[in-house]
VEXDREN-2710 file (C-alpha; in Angstrom, 1 decimal):
% VEXDREN-2710
k/r/px/py/pz
1/LEU/29.4/89.0/61.0
2/LYS/31.9/91.9/60.9
3/LEU/33.1/92.9/57.5
4/PRO/36.5/94.7/57.1
5/THR/35.1/96.8/54.2
6/THR/32.7/99.0/56.2
7/GLU/31.3/99.9/59.6
8/TYR/28.1/97.9/58.7
9/TYR/27.4/94.3/59.1
10/ILE/24.6/92.0/57.8
11/LEU/22.3/89.9/59.9
12/PHE/20.9/87.0/58.0
13/ASP/17.6/85.3/58.5
14/LEU/18.1/81.7/57.7
15/GLU/14.4/81.1/57.4
16/CYS/14.1/83.5/54.6
17/GLU/13.0/82.2/51.2
18/ASN/15.6/84.2/49.4
19/SER/18.6/82.6/51.1
20/LYS/20.4/82.1/47.8
21/GLU/20.3/85.8/47.1
22/GLU/21.5/86.5/50.7
23/PHE/24.4/84.1/50.2
24/PHE/25.4/85.9/46.9
25/PHE/25.6/89.3/48.6
26/LEU/27.5/87.8/51.5
27/ILE/30.1/86.3/49.1
28/VAL/30.5/89.5/47.2
29/ASN/31.1/91.4/50.5
30/LEU/33.6/88.8/51.7
31/ILE/35.5/88.8/48.4
32/PHE/35.7/92.6/48.4
33/GLY/36.8/92.6/52.0
34/SER/39.5/90.0/51.3
35/MET/40.8/92.0/48.3
36/LYS/41.2/95.1/50.5
37/ILE/43.3/93.1/52.9
38/PHE/45.7/91.9/50.2
39/PHE/45.6/95.1/48.1
40/PRO/46.0/98.1/50.5
41/LEU/45.2/100.6/47.8
42/LEU/41.6/99.3/47.8
43/TRP/41.2/100.8/51.3
44/THR/40.7/104.1/49.6
45/VAL/37.6/102.7/48.0
46/SER/35.1/102.6/50.8
47/VAL/31.9/103.6/49.0
48/PHE/31.4/100.4/47.0
49/PRO/30.2/98.2/49.8
50/LEU/27.8/100.9/51.0
51/VAL/26.4/101.4/47.5
52/LEU/26.0/97.6/47.2
53/ASN/24.2/97.4/50.5
54/THR/21.9/100.2/49.6
55/LEU/21.0/98.6/46.3
56/THR/20.5/95.3/48.0
57/VAL/18.1/96.7/50.5
58/GLN/16.3/98.7/47.7
59/ALA/16.0/95.5/45.6
60/TYR/14.3/93.6/48.5
61/GLU/12.1/96.6/49.3
62/GLU/10.8/96.6/45.7
63/LYS/9.9/92.9/46.1
64/ASP/8.3/93.7/49.4
65/VAL/10.5/91.2/51.3
66/TYR/13.2/91.9/53.9
67/PRO/15.6/89.0/54.1
68/ILE/18.4/91.1/55.5
69/ARG/18.7/93.9/58.0
70/MET/21.6/96.4/57.9
71/GLU/22.7/97.7/61.3
72/LYS/25.4/100.1/62.1
73/LEU/28.2/98.4/64.0
74/ASN/30.0/100.8/66.4
75/LYS/33.4/99.3/67.1
76/THR/34.3/101.7/69.9
77/LYS/31.2/103.1/71.6
78/PRO/29.6/101.2/74.5
79/VAL/26.0/100.4/73.9
80/TRP/23.6/101.3/76.7
81/LEU/20.0/100.0/76.8
82/ILE/17.4/102.1/78.6
83/THR/14.3/100.2/79.6
84/GLY/11.2/102.1/80.3
85/ALA/12.5/104.7/77.8
86/THR/9.1/106.3/77.4
87/GLY/8.4/106.8/81.1
88/ARG/8.7/110.2/82.6
89/THR/12.2/109.5/84.0
90/GLY/13.1/107.1/81.2
91/THR/12.5/109.7/78.5
92/LEU/14.8/112.2/80.2
93/THR/17.5/109.6/80.7
94/TYR/17.3/108.4/77.1
95/LYS/17.9/111.9/75.9
96/PHE/20.9/112.4/78.1
97/PHE/22.5/109.3/76.7
98/GLU/21.5/110.1/73.1
99/GLN/23.2/113.5/73.3
100/GLU/26.5/111.9/74.5
101/SER/28.8/111.1/71.6
102/ALA/30.7/108.5/73.7
103/PHE/27.7/106.2/73.9
104/GLU/25.4/104.4/71.6
105/VAL/21.9/104.3/73.1
106/ARG/19.0/101.9/72.7
107/GLY/15.5/102.2/74.1
108/LEU/13.1/99.5/75.1
109/VAL/9.5/100.6/74.7
110/ARG/6.0/99.1/74.6
111/ASN/4.4/101.6/72.2
112/LEU/6.2/102.9/69.1
113/THR/3.7/105.7/68.6
114/LYS/4.5/107.0/72.1
115/ALA/8.2/106.5/71.4
116/ASN/7.9/108.7/68.3
117/GLN/6.2/111.4/70.2
118/LEU/8.6/111.5/73.2
119/LEU/12.0/110.3/71.9
120/ASP/12.3/112.0/68.5
121/CYS/13.6/108.7/67.1
122/GLY/12.5/109.1/63.5
123/ALA/11.0/105.9/62.3
124/CYS/11.7/104.5/65.8
125/SER/12.7/101.1/64.4
126/GLU/15.5/98.8/65.5
127/LEU/17.8/100.7/63.0
128/GLU/17.3/103.7/65.3
129/GLY/17.9/101.6/68.3
130/ILE/14.3/101.4/69.4
131/TYR/13.0/98.0/70.4
132/LEU/9.5/96.8/71.2
133/GLY/9.5/94.6/74.3
134/ASP/7.8/93.8/77.6
135/VAL/10.0/93.2/80.7
136/THR/7.5/90.6/81.9
137/SER/8.2/88.5/78.8
138/ARG/11.8/87.4/78.8
139/LYS/11.8/86.3/75.2
140/THR/11.3/89.9/74.0
141/LEU/14.5/91.0/75.8
142/SER/17.1/89.0/74.0
143/LYS/17.3/91.1/70.8
144/PRO/17.6/94.6/72.4
145/MET/20.2/93.3/74.9
146/LYS/22.5/91.7/72.4
147/ASN/26.0/93.1/72.7
148/ILE/25.1/95.7/75.2
149/HIS/27.7/97.2/77.5
150/GLY/25.3/98.6/80.1
151/LEU/21.6/98.4/81.1
152/VAL/19.6/101.1/82.8
153/ILE/16.4/99.6/84.5
154/LEU/13.8/102.4/84.7
155/THR/10.7/100.2/84.5
156/SER/8.1/100.4/87.3
157/SER/4.5/99.5/87.9
158/VAL/2.2/102.4/87.6
159/PRO/-1.1/102.5/89.5
160/ILE/-4.3/103.9/87.9
161/GLY/-6.1/106.3/90.2
162/ARG/-5.2/107.9/93.5
163/TYR/-4.5/106.2/96.8
164/PRO/-6.5/104.6/98.3
165/PHE/-8.7/104.3/95.2
166/PHE/-6.3/102.8/92.7
167/HIS/-5.6/99.6/90.9
168/PHE/-3.0/98.1/88.6
169/PRO/-3.7/96.7/85.1
170/LYS/-3.7/92.9/84.9
171/GLY/-0.2/91.6/84.6
172/GLU/1.3/95.0/85.6
173/LYS/1.3/94.8/89.4
174/PRO/4.5/95.5/91.4
175/VAL/5.2/91.7/91.7
176/ASP/4.9/91.5/87.9
177/VAL/7.0/94.5/86.8
178/ASP/9.1/95.6/89.8
179/TYR/10.1/92.0/90.8
180/TYR/9.8/89.5/88.0
181/GLY/10.3/92.2/85.3
182/ALA/13.5/93.3/86.9
183/LEU/14.7/89.7/87.4
184/ASN/14.1/89.0/83.7
185/GLN/16.1/92.1/82.7
186/VAL/19.0/91.1/84.9
187/LYS/19.0/87.5/83.8
188/VAL/19.0/88.3/80.1
189/ALA/21.5/91.1/80.4
190/VAL/23.9/88.8/82.4
191/ALA/23.5/86.1/79.7
192/ASN/24.5/88.6/77.1
193/GLY/27.6/89.7/79.0
194/VAL/26.5/93.1/80.3
195/LYS/29.3/95.0/82.1
196/HIS/27.3/97.4/84.2
197/ILE/23.6/97.5/85.4
198/ILE/22.1/100.7/86.8
199/LEU/18.8/100.1/88.7
200/VAL/16.6/103.0/89.7
201/SER/14.7/101.8/92.7
202/THR/13.1/103.9/95.5
203/MET/13.7/105.1/99.0
204/GLY/11.4/103.7/101.7
205/THR/12.5/100.1/101.5
206/THR/13.6/99.7/105.1
207/GLU/9.9/99.4/106.1
208/PRO/8.1/98.3/102.9
209/SER/4.5/98.7/103.7
210/LYS/1.4/97.5/101.9
211/MET/1.0/100.9/100.1
212/LEU/0.8/100.7/96.4
213/GLY/0.8/96.9/96.3
214/HIS/3.9/96.3/98.3
215/ILE/6.0/98.1/95.7
216/GLY/8.8/98.9/98.1
217/PHE/9.0/95.2/99.1
218/TYR/9.3/94.0/95.5
219/LYS/11.8/96.7/94.5
220/LEU/14.0/95.8/97.5
221/ASN/14.0/92.1/96.4
222/ALA/15.0/93.2/92.9
223/GLU/17.9/95.1/94.4
224/ALA/19.0/92.0/96.3
225/PHE/18.8/89.9/93.2
226/LEU/20.9/92.3/91.1
227/MET/23.5/92.5/93.9
228/ALA/23.6/88.7/94.1
229/SER/24.2/88.4/90.3
230/LEU/27.8/89.5/90.9
231/THR/27.4/91.9/88.0
232/PRO/28.8/95.4/88.5
233/PHE/25.9/97.5/89.6
234/THR/24.7/100.9/90.7
235/ILE/21.5/101.1/92.6
236/ILE/20.0/104.6/92.9
237/LYS/17.1/105.0/95.4
238/PRO/15.5/108.5/94.9
239/GLY/13.1/110.1/97.3
240/GLY/9.9/111.7/96.2
241/LEU/10.0/112.3/92.4
242/SER/9.1/115.8/91.1
243/ASP/8.2/116.6/87.5
244/THR/9.7/120.1/87.9
245/GLU/12.9/121.0/86.0
246/LYS/14.9/121.1/89.2
247/VAL/14.0/121.2/92.8
248/GLU/14.8/124.6/94.3
249/ASN/18.0/124.5/96.3
250/SER/18.8/121.4/94.4
251/ALA/22.1/120.1/95.7
252/LEU/21.9/116.3/95.9
253/GLN/22.1/114.7/99.3
254/VAL/23.0/111.0/99.6
255/GLY/22.4/108.6/102.4
256/HIS/21.6/105.0/103.3
257/GLN/18.9/103.0/105.0
258/ASP/16.3/105.8/104.4
259/ILE/18.4/108.3/106.3
260/LEU/19.5/111.6/104.6
261/PRO/21.1/114.7/106.0
262/ILE/18.0/116.7/105.4
263/THR/16.6/119.1/108.0
264/LYS/12.9/118.4/107.7
265/PRO/11.6/114.8/107.6
266/GLY/9.4/114.1/104.6
267/ALA/11.0/116.9/102.6
268/GLN/13.1/114.5/100.5
269/LEU/12.3/115.5/96.9
270/ILE/14.3/115.1/93.7
271/SER/13.3/116.0/90.2
272/ARG/13.1/113.3/87.5
273/LYS/15.7/115.3/85.5
274/GLN/18.1/115.2/88.4
275/VAL/17.6/111.4/88.6
276/ALA/18.2/111.1/84.9
277/GLU/21.4/113.2/85.0
278/LEU/22.6/111.1/88.0
279/VAL/22.0/107.9/86.1
280/PHE/23.9/109.3/83.1
281/ASN/26.9/110.2/85.2
282/ALA/26.9/106.8/86.8
283/ALA/27.3/105.4/83.4
284/LYS/30.1/107.9/82.5
285/MET/32.2/107.3/85.6
286/PRO/31.9/103.6/86.5
287/ASP/35.2/103.7/88.5
288/PHE/33.3/105.7/91.1
289/SER/29.7/104.5/90.7
290/VAL/30.0/100.8/90.4
291/ASN/29.0/98.6/93.3
292/THR/27.2/101.4/95.1
293/ARG/23.7/101.5/96.5
294/PHE/22.4/104.7/98.0
295/ASP/19.4/107.0/98.8
296/VAL/19.4/110.4/97.1
297/ALA/17.2/113.5/97.3
298/THR/17.5/117.3/97.8
299/ASP/16.8/119.5/100.7
300/PRO/14.5/122.4/99.8
301/ASP/15.1/124.0/103.2
302/THR/18.8/124.3/102.9
303/PRO/20.1/126.6/100.2
304/ALA/22.9/125.0/98.2
305/PRO/24.3/125.3/94.7
306/GLU/23.3/122.8/92.1
307/THR/25.3/119.6/92.1
308/THR/27.9/119.4/89.3
309/ASP/30.5/117.2/90.9
310/TYR/29.1/113.8/90.4
311/GLN/32.3/112.0/91.3
312/LYS/31.9/113.5/94.8
313/VAL/28.3/112.3/94.9
314/PHE/29.4/108.7/94.3
315/GLN/32.4/109.0/96.7
316/ASP/30.1/110.3/99.4
317/ALA/27.7/107.5/98.8
318/LYS/30.5/104.9/99.2
319/SER/31.8/106.6/102.3
320/ILE/28.4/106.7/104.0
321/LEU/27.9/103.0/103.2
322/SER/31.3/102.2/104.6
323/ALA/30.6/104.2/107.8
324/THR/27.3/102.4/108.2
325/ARG/29.0/99.0/107.9
326/PHE/31.6/100.0/110.4
327/ALA/29.0/101.2/112.9
328/PHE/27.2/97.9/112.5
329/LYS/30.3/95.9/113.2
330/ILE/31.0/97.9/116.4
331/GLY/27.5/97.4/117.6
332/VAL/27.8/93.6/117.1
333/ASN/31.1/93.5/119.0
334/GLU/29.7/95.5/121.9
335/GLN/26.9/93.0/122.4
END
């Protein structure tokens, strides 16, 4: 319910025992809002509803009940939800979005203590845009995805131990997280009218092997599902992820079908911070990034300045994909 009196709105819990009191405060706010419509001078008085809301919340806190929740309603900023926000790449991505005044950012996490340590999110409650959820449970995704403009999928299964002596926790295998978890996110986001979904996948999906529980196979199928949803998408497929600040000689190289213009095979590295910054720029310039799927890494053996022109990165990705399609069509005709 949007109120003309303030940039806040009230969410009512109809199951609350104090519904009469809720109704009273709703009527007061509506009356005051209507008065401001018919008496323009009252627009100069903007503090009253805020004070009323504050007293309302305080009154309920004193009675140790919380029948209403006050949330800030941003009328202009697009809301972006970062899932996997406490992961190594997710944390960096969340901070890029948080520092951008043009966006309102939310984070989906599984552990509030970890979120507090990594995201500097204060109380790390829903009022700060932090939501507890599990991508393998669709019912936990509806609330954080309500009214979002964009979704960044940064969730991934994580093995315990080193190859070949590793395992995945129960319910957290690649099929659970990278496939069904991704599908759940796309489905709920689409149901909530999302405008843009950015999926961070991986290179190496042209020959998805059995390594790491078929993770490449399941990520590839998640990509296909997202593309088939007809939702504007950007699919970023990074090479080997590095925890360093930036990979030396860190100009980004884009490609397709696991082919990059890099001199030494197997040298495709990219720092997590570079991936986070690429995701952030994909959200900032949808006119160039939407409906693009591409591999990306850096070439440590070829000195190059750091990438700053992200518009060119997305244009190069589209041109490479177009060239690949054209070459494929010629091959078919020749046969």
